[in-house]
N, C-alpha and C positions, 0 to 999 in steps of 0.2 A: 778313469778320466779319459775323455776322448782327445784326439790329437789337437783339434782346434782349440779346445778349452785349455789344454796344457800349454800350447804355444802362446796363447794370450796371457796366461799367468806368468810364464817365464819371461816374456818380453817386457813385462812390467816390473820385474824383480832384479835388483842388484844388491849384492851383499858385500860389505866392506872386506877387503883383504885382511885388515886388522880387526878381528872381531872384538878386541878389547875396547876399541873406541866406540863412542856412541854413534849409532846409525839411525837416521830418521827415515821412517817409511813414508814414501810418497808414491802411491800407486798410480798407474796410468800416465805418469809423467816422468819422474826420475827421483832418485834419492838425493836428498839434500842433507849433508852432514853439518853439524854445528858443534863448536867447542867453546871453551872459555867461561863456563858457568862456575859458580861457587861449588855446586854439586856436580862432580864429573859423571860421565856415563849415565846421565839421568834418564835419557829416553832412548833405550835400545829398541826403537820401534821397528825392529826387523820382523819379517814373517817368521814366527816362532815355530817350534816343533808342533804346536797345535794346528798350524795351518799349512806348512809345506814339508817336503821331504828334508831329511837331515843332510842330504847330498843334493846339490843343485847341479844338474848336468845340462849342457846346451844341446837342444835338438833331440832330446830323448824323453821317454816317459819317466815319471818320478819313480824312485827306487825304494825298495822295501826293507824296513827295519822295525820289527815289533818292539814296542817300548816297555811292555809290562808282562812279558811272558818269556819263559825259558825256551819256547819254541820260536826260533828266529826265521821261520819261513815266511814268504810273502803271502799277501791276502788278495791276490787277483786284481791289483790296480786300484785299491781303494784309497789311493793317495789324492783323489779328487775331493779333498776335505773342504776346500775354500767355499765352494758353492753348495755342494751336495749335503754337507753337514749342517747347514744353516736350518734352524727350526723356528717356528713362530713362537711368540711369547706364550700364547695359550697352550700350545702343545708342550712347551717346556715346563709350564706349571704342572701339567698332569703327569709327565713322564721323565722330566729332567733331560740332561744331555750327557753324552759321553765324550770326554776330551779325546780327539783323534790320536792314535798312536803314531809314532814316528816311523818312517819307512827307510829301508836300506836297499842297496842295489841287488838285483838279480845278478848272478855271477857271470852271465853271458851277455851283459849289456854292452861291454867293450866300448865305453866312452870315457873321455877325460872329464873328471868332475872336480869340483871345489869342495873340500871337506870342511865341515863345521866342527867347532870344538865340542867333543863329547867323550864319555867313557861309559863302560858297562860295569854295573855292580848289582849282584844278586838278580840277574836277569832283567834289570831295568836299564834303560838308556837315560843317562843324565846329560842334558844339553846346557851349555852356558846360559846362565840366568839373565833375565832382563832386570833383575834387582842388582844394584851396584853398591859398592862401599862409598861412603862419604870421604872426600879427600880435601885437604886444606888449600891446595893449589890447582886442583883440576887434574892432577897426575899422580901425586905421591901418596901412597897409603900410609896411614898411621899404624905402626907395628903393634903398639899396645892395644889399640882398638881392635885390630884383627885378632890378636891372641886372646882377647877377652871373649871372642865369639868361638874360638877354636875348641872343639870338643874332643871326642875320642878318636884315636888313630884307627883307621880301618885297613889300610894297605897302600900300595903304590901303583899308580897307573903305568901301563906299558905303551910305548909308542908303536903299537902293532897294527894299526888300521890305516890303510891308505886307499887311494882310488880303486885299487885292484883287489882289495880284500874280499874273501869269500864270506858267505853267511856264517860259516863255521868260525871264522876269525872273530865275529861279533859275539859269539857265544862264550868266549873266554872271559873269566873274571878279570876286571880292570883293564881289558883291552881298551885302547883309546886312540884318538887322533891328535892328542896334545903332548905326546912325549911322556917323560917320567915326572911325576909329581905325587906328593903325599896327600892321601884322601882322609879327611876328617869329617866327623859330624859337626853340625852347627848348633851351638847352644841356643835353646829356645825354639828350635825348628824340628819338624818331623823328618828323620833321616830317610824315610821312604820317599820323600819328595824334595829334600834339599840337603846337599852336601857341599863341602868346600875342597878345593885343591890348593895346597900350599907349597911354595917353592922356596928353597934356600939357594942363593947363588954364590959362586966362588969368591966374588968380590965383596961379600958381606951383605949384599942386598937381599931382598926377598920379594915375592909376589904372591897374590892370593886371588882366586876367582870362585864365585858361587856357581853351582850347577843344580839344575832342577829337573824333576821327572814327574810330569802330570798326566802323560798319555795313558788312556784306559780308565781314568777316574770317571765316575758318574757324579755329576753335580745336580742335586735337586734344588738347591738354593745357594745364594751367594755365600752363606756361612760355610758351606762345604769347601769352598776355595779360600775365602778371605781369612778364615781361622788359621790357615796354614801360613799366612804372611805375617802373623803376629803384630797386627796393627792396633787393635783395640787396647787402650790404656798404655800405649807405647809410643805415641806420636809426640814429637817435640815441636815441629813447625812444618810448614810446607811452602812451596813456591809455585807460581803458575805463569803461564805464557799464552798469549793469544795465538790463534791459528795464523793470523797475518804475520806476526813476528816470527813464529816458527817456520812458516813456509818461505819467508824471504830472508831467513838468516839474520834477523835484526837483533836477536838476543835481548829482547825487552822483557826481562824476567822480574816478577814482583814477589818479594819475600813477605810471608805473612805468619803471624802467630795463630795458634788454634783458637777457636771461638765456639760458642754454643751452636751456631749455624754449621760450622765445619763438623763438629762432633755429631750433630744430627745426621748430616750427610754420611759420615763414616758409618754410623749405625745402620743407615739404610742400605749400605753395601751388603750387609749380612742377611738382609731380608729380600734382596734383589732376586730377579729371575734370570738364571743363565740361559742365553739363547745362542751361544756359539759364534762361529765366524760368519762374516757377511762382507764380501769384497765390495759390493755396491755401496754400502754405507761408508766404508773406508775411503772410497775414491770419489764419491759424488757430493759429499758435504764439504764444499770448498769455499763457502762464503766467508767473509772476514771474521764473522762472529759465530761460525757454525761449530767450532771445536775449541776446546781449551785443554792445555796440557798441565797436569798437576803432578808435582813430584813431592812425595811425602817423606820427610826425614824422621826416622824413629830413634829412640833412645839408645839402641844398639849400633848406631852409626851406619845404618843402611838407608838406601834411597829406593822407595817403591814408586814406580811411575804409572800413572793412569791417564787415559785420554778420554775426555768428556765430549759427548756429542749432543748438541741441542735437541731437546725432545725427551731427555731422561735416560740416555744410554751412556754406559761407562765401558770402555774397551781396555782390556788387559792383554798384552801381546802373548801371554802364556796360554790363555784359554779362550779368548774371544770376548763377545759382548755380554753385558748384563743390563736388564731393564730395571731401573731404580724408581722408587716412589717419587712421583712428580713433585709433590710439595717440598720434600727434602732436597731434591735435585735442584729445582728452580730457585729455592732460597739461597743455596750455595752458589749457583751459577750467577745470580744477580749481585753477589759480593765481588765479582770479577768483571767490572764494566770495561767495555772495549769501544773505542771511538772508530767510526767509519773512516778509513784512511782517505777515501775520496773527499769526504766533507772536510777533513783535517787539511788536506792539500789545498782545497778551494779557499778555506779561511786564511791559510798562510799566504797564498797568492794574492788575495784581496788586500791583506795587510801590507804586503810588500809594495803593491802598486800604489796604495794610498799614501804611504809614508816616504817613499824614496824614488819611485819610478812611475812615470806616466807613459803608457804606450797607446797611441791613437792612430787610426787609419786616416789617410788623406781623403779617401772616398770609401764609403761603406756599401755602395751599390754600383756595380759595374756591368757592362754588357758582356754576354758570352763571347769569348774570343779575345778578351783583353789580354795583353801581353805581360803586364806587370801590375804589381800591387805595392803601393808606397805606404810606409808607416813612419811615424815620428816617435823617436825615443827621447824622452825628456828626463833628465836627472834632477830630481827635486831634493835629493839628499845632500849630505855633507862630505861624501867621499866619492872617488871615481867608481864608475860601474863599467863592467866588461861583458862583451858578448861575442859570439862567433858568427860565421856566415850561414850556419845551418838553420833550418826551420822545418816545420811540418804543416800540413793542411788537412783538416778533417771536415767531413760533410755530415750534415744532420740527416740521419736516417731514422725516421719515426721519432722516438724520444731519446735516441742515443747518437753519439758522435763516432764516426768511423774514419780512420785514416784513408785518404784517397789512394788508389793503386799506384799512381805514378811516383809517389814520394820515395818509395823504397829504392828506386833506380837512380835517384839524384846523387851526384858526387859534389861535395862541398870543399872549397879551398880551406886549408887549415890556417886561418888568420884570426887574430883577435882585434876587436874594435873597442875603443874606450870613449866614455863620455864624462867630461868633468862636471863637478857640481854646478848647478844653475845653468847648465848648457843642454842643448838638444842636438839630435842627429837624425838624418833621414836614412832609412834602410829600405832598399828596393828588393822585392821578391819577384823573380823572373818566372812568370806563369807559363811562358812559352816552352819551357823545358819539360813540363809535365806531359807524360804519355801514358794513358790517353789524356787528352785535354779535358778541362773541366766543363761540364754541361750546366744547365740552369739549376739553381738550388741555393740553399743556405750553407755557408761554409764558415770556418774559423781558422785563422792563422794561429799556430802554436809556436811560441818563441821563448827560448831560455835566455835570461839575462841575470847575471850575478847569481847563478844557481837557482833562480826562481823561475817558474813557468808562468807565462802570460798568454792570454787568449784575446784575440780581436776578431769579432764576427763581421762577416760581409756577405753580400748577396750578389749572385750572377743572374742577370735577367736576359731574356731573348729580345 
């Protein structure tokens, strides 16, 4: 990985200090965390072991930890997995992909690093899973449900790995960054790829986390991966959320029962083509209906999270993207309709204006250099309406409206105005305070009244 590419990736990445909490991946902008869902930790859309180093260090190259070999030496900076490991659908069909191994630090890096939860077992590195337990209140595990999944006891982790550990430290059985915990197999899951760590606390409480190891696997089809998740014949229900809701923390989650369309989509995952990581796809598909987040609840009380991208792609944070059959994908996608938030806002604004408030301009055409713009606010409803001194002005640029530069420098008095039912009030906009001043063109005043946004268009002429 060259330095510029590394710095770009690291600048885009933030990992929650509490890895047990759900972390939402939002590359090239910031991470937005969300809570309060019926299913907790549903979307740990962090950059997983499949896409970044297990240790994130500021201002240094990614560090080396081999995930599926007893030889824990580095491999010459092959941590540039995010871009370089991406393959095309056609090449993946012919040769499959290999899930990148996790990396550990070279002993002489001498940097402070943030450790992620992991432990070593039989030469494999197990990193905290993106799959989570269902909980009734978003926080509390059901002990009976956890114990029903707990399999054979394998040993106890040791809190022996920290920022300064050598590669030899990682070679020790049950070496970990998580302190002491009892390691068990998980009933119904391959122990080569999924284990659990169970804790008993002195106050009588308990904790449990799933850990996965997929690095080094070769995936020739979706079945090579999805068979390990124990989904087929095991799904109870699912919930989905639009990109707009997820991105803005709106928590507009829709709960659904399984259907023939869903089951066909689920089957298509097993015949899908693995294509690996693709940062551009993760960061550039940001239209309100470009992505959907699907959380699948299984009969064993686990939640598996998938991220759907318009065009037939499914992203799993453990291993990357899969190309799914278009017919199955589109049929399922269309069962999750999303309304354009811009159109929804416009409808809401129009309704509010028609039923309770009329906002009109005294003059809709003014000469360039005009010092003020007067509007009339009429309350046609049955209750008082309120508004402040603030406003914004936008200019029509081509087919889109852009806020004029001077607005951001305005300072408004914190005062509230009210208009009684069946009354009206004049509001004056001081255009002379805008710097730069407005030139000729088409504009609109943007004014918030009673929590609703209103627009009034006007023109400046020479």
